[in-house]
C-alpha positions in Angstrom: 126.7 103.7 66.9 125.4 102.0 70.0 122.3 100.6 71.6 121.8 101.0 75.5 119.3 98.5 77.0 118.1 99.4 80.2 116.0 97.4 82.8 114.7 99.9 85.5 113.6 98.3 88.7 112.1 100.1 91.9 115.7 100.5 93.6 117.9 99.3 90.7 118.9 100.0 87.1 120.3 96.9 85.1 121.9 97.8 81.7 123.8 96.6 78.7 125.5 98.7 76.1 125.7 97.0 72.5 127.4 97.7 69.2 124.7 98.6 66.6 126.2 96.6 63.9 126.8 93.2 65.5 124.9 93.5 68.7 128.2 92.8 70.5 128.4 93.9 74.3 130.7 96.6 74.9 129.6 97.0 78.6 127.1 96.1 81.3 126.5 96.8 84.8 124.0 96.7 87.7 123.2 99.8 90.0 121.7 98.6 93.1 120.1 100.2 96.4 118.7 103.3 94.8 117.3 105.7 97.6 119.8 104.5 100.1 122.9 106.0 101.3 125.5 103.2 100.1 124.2 102.6 96.6 126.4 100.1 94.7 127.3 100.1 90.8 129.1 97.2 89.4 130.3 97.9 85.7 131.9 95.5 83.2 133.7 96.5 80.4 133.7 93.8 77.5 136.8 94.0 75.2 137.2 92.3 71.9 139.5 89.8 73.1 137.3 88.7 75.9 138.2 91.4 78.3 135.8 91.6 81.1 136.7 94.3 83.8 134.5 95.1 86.9 134.3 98.4 88.3 132.8 98.5 91.7 131.9 101.8 93.3 129.5 103.0 96.2 127.9 106.2 96.9 124.6 107.7 98.0 122.1 107.4 95.2 118.9 109.4 96.2 116.9 108.6 92.9 116.8 107.1 89.4 118.1 110.3 87.7 121.0 110.8 89.8 121.6 107.0 89.5 121.2 107.2 85.4 123.7 110.2 85.7 126.2 108.2 87.6 126.1 105.3 85.0 127.0 107.7 82.4 129.9 109.0 84.5 131.1 105.5 84.6 130.8 104.8 80.9 132.6 107.8 80.0 135.3 107.0 82.4 135.6 103.4 81.2 135.6 104.9 77.6 132.8 102.6 76.2 130.9 105.7 75.5 132.0 109.3 74.9 128.7 111.1 74.8 125.0 110.5 74.1 125.6 111.2 70.4 127.2 107.8 70.1 123.8 106.3 70.8 121.6 105.0 68.2 118.7 103.9 70.4 117.6 103.2 74.0 115.7 100.1 74.7 113.6 99.5 77.7 112.3 96.5 79.1 108.8 96.9 80.6 107.1 94.1 82.3 103.3 94.5 81.5 102.0 95.6 78.2 98.4 94.6 78.8 96.4 94.1 75.7 97.6 97.5 74.2 101.0 96.3 73.3 101.4 93.3 71.0 104.9 94.3 69.9 107.9 96.6 70.8 106.7 100.2 70.6 108.8 103.4 69.8 108.4 105.5 72.9 105.9 108.5 72.6 103.6 110.4 74.7 100.9 107.8 73.9 103.1 104.8 74.8 103.9 106.2 78.2 100.3 106.8 78.7 99.6 102.9 77.8 102.4 101.8 80.0 100.9 103.6 82.9 97.6 102.4 82.2 99.1 98.9 82.3 100.5 99.7 85.9 97.3 98.6 87.4 98.4 95.1 86.2 101.8 95.1 87.4 102.0 97.8 90.2 105.2 96.7 91.5 107.2 96.9 88.2 105.5 99.1 85.4 105.9 102.3 87.4 109.9 101.4 87.8 110.0 100.6 84.1 108.2 103.9 83.4 110.4 105.7 85.6 113.6 104.5 83.9 111.9 105.6 80.6 111.0 109.1 81.6 114.6 109.7 82.9 116.2 108.4 79.9 114.1 110.6 77.9 115.1 113.7 79.9 118.9 113.1 79.6 118.5 111.9 76.1 115.8 113.7 74.4 117.0 113.3 70.8 117.9 109.4 71.1 115.0 107.4 70.0 113.6 105.1 72.6 111.7 101.5 72.3 109.6 99.7 74.8 109.9 96.0 74.8 107.2 94.1 76.6 107.3 91.0 78.5 104.0 90.1 77.8 103.9 91.0 74.1 105.1 87.8 72.8 102.1 85.9 74.3 99.5 88.1 72.7 99.0 85.8 70.0 97.4 83.2 72.5 93.9 82.5 71.4 91.0 83.2 73.9 90.6 79.6 74.9 94.0 79.8 76.3 93.9 83.1 77.9 90.5 83.7 79.4 89.6 82.3 82.8 86.3 80.6 83.8 84.9 83.8 85.4 82.2 86.0 84.8 83.1 87.7 81.2 82.7 91.0 82.4 85.8 90.9 84.7 87.7 90.4 81.5 85.9 93.3 79.8 86.0 95.6 82.5 89.4 94.9 84.6 91.2 93.0 82.0 91.2 89.6 84.1 93.0 87.0 81.7 96.4 85.2 81.2 99.0 87.5 80.0 102.2 85.5 80.6 105.6 86.8 81.2 109.4 85.9 80.4 108.2 86.6 76.7 111.5 88.2 75.7 113.2 85.1 76.9 111.0 82.6 75.2 110.9 84.7 71.8 114.7 84.6 72.0 115.5 80.9 72.6 112.6 80.0 70.0 114.5 82.1 67.3 117.8 80.4 68.7 116.3 77.1 68.6 115.4 77.6 64.7 118.9 79.1 64.0 120.5 75.8 65.3 118.3 73.7 63.4 118.7 75.8 60.3 115.1 76.0 59.7 112.5 78.7 59.6 110.9 79.4 63.1 107.7 79.3 61.4 108.1 75.9 60.6 108.7 74.7 64.2 106.5 73.8 67.3 108.1 74.3 70.3 107.9 73.8 74.2 110.4 76.4 75.9 111.1 76.2 79.5 112.4 79.3 81.3 113.6 77.6 84.5 115.0 80.0 87.3 114.1 81.8 90.4 111.0 82.8 88.3 110.0 79.9 86.0 107.6 79.5 83.1 106.7 77.4 80.2 105.5 78.3 76.6 104.1 76.3 73.9 104.9 77.9 70.4 103.3 76.8 67.4 104.9 77.8 64.2 106.7 80.9 66.0 103.8 82.2 68.0 103.0 81.7 71.6 99.7 79.7 72.1 99.9 79.0 75.6 102.1 79.6 78.6 102.1 78.8 82.3 102.1 82.4 84.0 98.9 84.1 84.2 97.4 87.5 85.3 100.4 87.8 87.3 103.7 85.9 87.5 102.4 83.7 90.4 100.6 81.2 88.3 102.3 78.1 86.7 105.4 76.3 87.6 107.0 75.8 91.0 109.6 78.7 91.6 112.3 79.9 94.1 109.7 81.5 96.3 106.6 81.4 94.5 103.9 78.8 95.0 102.7 78.4 91.2 99.4 76.8 90.4 97.4 76.1 93.4 93.8 75.8 94.6 92.2 79.3 94.3 90.2 78.8 97.6 93.6 78.4 99.5 94.3 82.3 100.0 90.8 82.4 101.7 91.2 79.3 103.8 94.4 80.7 104.9 93.2 83.9 105.8 90.3 82.4 107.8 92.4 79.9 109.8 95.5 82.1 110.4 93.9 85.4 110.9 96.4 86.7 108.1 95.2 89.6 105.8 94.9 89.0 102.2 97.9 91.3 101.6 100.0 89.1 103.9 98.7 85.9 102.2 99.6 87.4 98.7 103.2 88.1 100.4 103.2 84.4 101.7 102.6 83.1 98.2 105.2 85.2 96.3 108.0 85.4 99.0 107.7 82.4 101.1 106.4 79.5 99.0 107.8 77.6 96.1 111.2 75.9 96.8 111.8 78.1 99.7 108.6 77.1 101.3 109.0 73.5 100.9 112.4 73.3 102.2 113.7 76.6 103.2 116.0 77.4 100.2 115.1 79.2 97.1 118.2 78.3 95.3 118.1 75.0 93.2 121.9 74.5 93.9 121.3 74.5 97.7 118.1 72.5 97.3 120.0 69.8 95.4 122.7 70.0 98.0 120.0 69.2 100.6 118.7 66.5 98.9 122.3 64.7 98.2 122.8 65.2 101.9 119.7 63.1 102.7 117.4 65.9 103.7 113.9 64.9 102.8 112.5 68.3 102.2 115.1 69.1 100.0 114.5 65.9 97.9 110.8 66.4 98.0 111.2 70.2 96.9 113.3 69.1 93.7 110.5 66.2 93.0 107.7 68.6 93.3 109.6 71.4 91.1 110.6 68.5 88.1 107.1 66.8 88.4 105.3 70.2 87.8 107.5 70.8 84.7 106.7 67.3 83.4 102.9 68.0 83.9 103.4 71.1 81.5 105.5 69.3 79.0 102.6 66.8 78.4 99.8 69.5 78.4 101.6 71.5 76.1 102.4 68.5 73.9 98.5 67.9 73.7 98.2 71.5 73.0 100.6 71.4 70.0 99.7 67.9 68.9 103.4 67.5 67.9 106.8 68.6 68.9 110.0 69.3 67.0 112.0 70.6 70.2 112.1 70.9 73.9 114.2 73.7 74.9 115.6 74.3 78.5 116.9 78.0 79.4 117.0 80.3 82.5 119.5 79.9 85.5 118.4 76.3 86.3 117.6 75.1 82.8 121.0 76.0 81.6 123.2 75.0 84.4 121.6 71.9 86.2 121.8 68.5 84.3 120.2 66.8 87.0 117.0 68.8 86.9 117.0 68.8 83.0 117.1 64.8 83.4 114.5 64.6 86.0 112.1 67.0 84.2 112.2 64.5 81.2 111.8 61.4 83.1 109.0 59.0 82.1 108.5 60.8 78.7 110.1 58.4 76.3 106.6 57.4 75.2 106.1 61.2 73.9 109.6 60.8 72.2 111.4 62.9 74.7 114.7 61.5 76.1 117.8 62.8 77.4 121.4 61.3 76.9 123.1 61.1 80.1 126.7 62.0 78.5 125.4 64.6 76.4 123.3 66.4 79.3 126.4 66.3 81.5 128.6 67.6 78.9 126.2 70.6 77.8 128.0 73.8 78.3 128.0 77.2 76.7 126.0 77.8 73.7 123.0 76.1 72.0 123.7 72.2 72.3 121.5 69.0 72.1 121.3 66.7 74.8 118.7 64.0 73.4 120.2 60.5 72.1 120.7 59.8 68.7 117.6 59.1 66.4 115.3 60.4 69.2 111.9 61.7 67.7 112.1 65.0 69.7 115.3 67.3 70.0 116.0 68.3 73.6 117.9 71.6 73.6 119.9 73.7 76.2 120.0 77.3 74.9 121.3 80.2 77.1 118.8 83.0 77.1 119.9 86.7 76.5 117.0 88.8 77.1 119.1 92.0 76.8 120.4 91.1 73.5 116.8 90.4 72.3 115.6 93.8 73.6 118.6 95.3 71.6 117.6 93.5 68.2 114.0 94.2 68.9 115.0 97.8 69.4 117.1 98.0 66.2 114.5 96.5 64.1 111.8 99.2 65.4 114.3 102.0 64.7 115.5 100.7 61.4 112.1 99.7 60.4 
């Protein structure tokens, strides 16, 4: 029996197939360029002895229905799934659950309607997520399906953390509030931190940093999110690859007035041409650090701004929590850049947060600690695995 995890985008389908008993990966892949003449499917088979074979094919994929059918064909051809009867459940990533969904939900017509209503808060993501659910239900009507929401983990935030200082009727009528994202990742690494420490998650106070092209921080008190850096949308908070993060709310209006850009054009600028890319022309942190090492002043400045913003949030969330057991780095940058981890923790010794240079440089796959012996706060590097967390939550809902 197996669990299939699907992350459906507007022109892509990312998937991973797990064994139900141990949640080991059997296969994974990415279908890109749906709706184009040259759709591309990259499919990997994961063997018990570490085998990892890529299958790469191209052909026209007019829509998600034909895309999911193609994925099924490749799974059967690679012998990782002989038929839909082998599936115990299908888990779906859904970006936004609004205030309706505070936990994963077994997909029903009512749940689908709730996801559709939340699309007003995530118009670029929820319709695509929902399309994946509807197509999967069409193909596998007898297989239970579960929606796992990026926002659900943060629904434990108190009102003082999620409300903006705007007229209250905007919250009541339009749902304008902080929702937060990356919740599946923050929840996963928080549980892994507890497992690493051999302590119940409910006994720990954590700050988790998901640092990648999209980046966010979360304050977690005794297993529950009490604050997070992303807001109504993923634009707020930390500096990201192409997103600005926090800025003066008057800036969009100033830019519209002074440049003649429409608000839609300004929104695109803040989401797609800002952040690291806006500061130095590169959105990949590896390239940014390469520029800095080569003496490029903008590359050096972009890295400094990125790390400074992270440090500010660490300090703010330590004030929110009042104490801290561990600081957790995850995400593509958090897991793979010793230089950024070290710079994010510079000057925090007075808060009990230090990084041992040798441990930091040696950090490899798997959870590991990088603070010096005797430090008051544990500093951890934990690889995230959002698909595995979706599979686990799907299993819990179905089995429960």
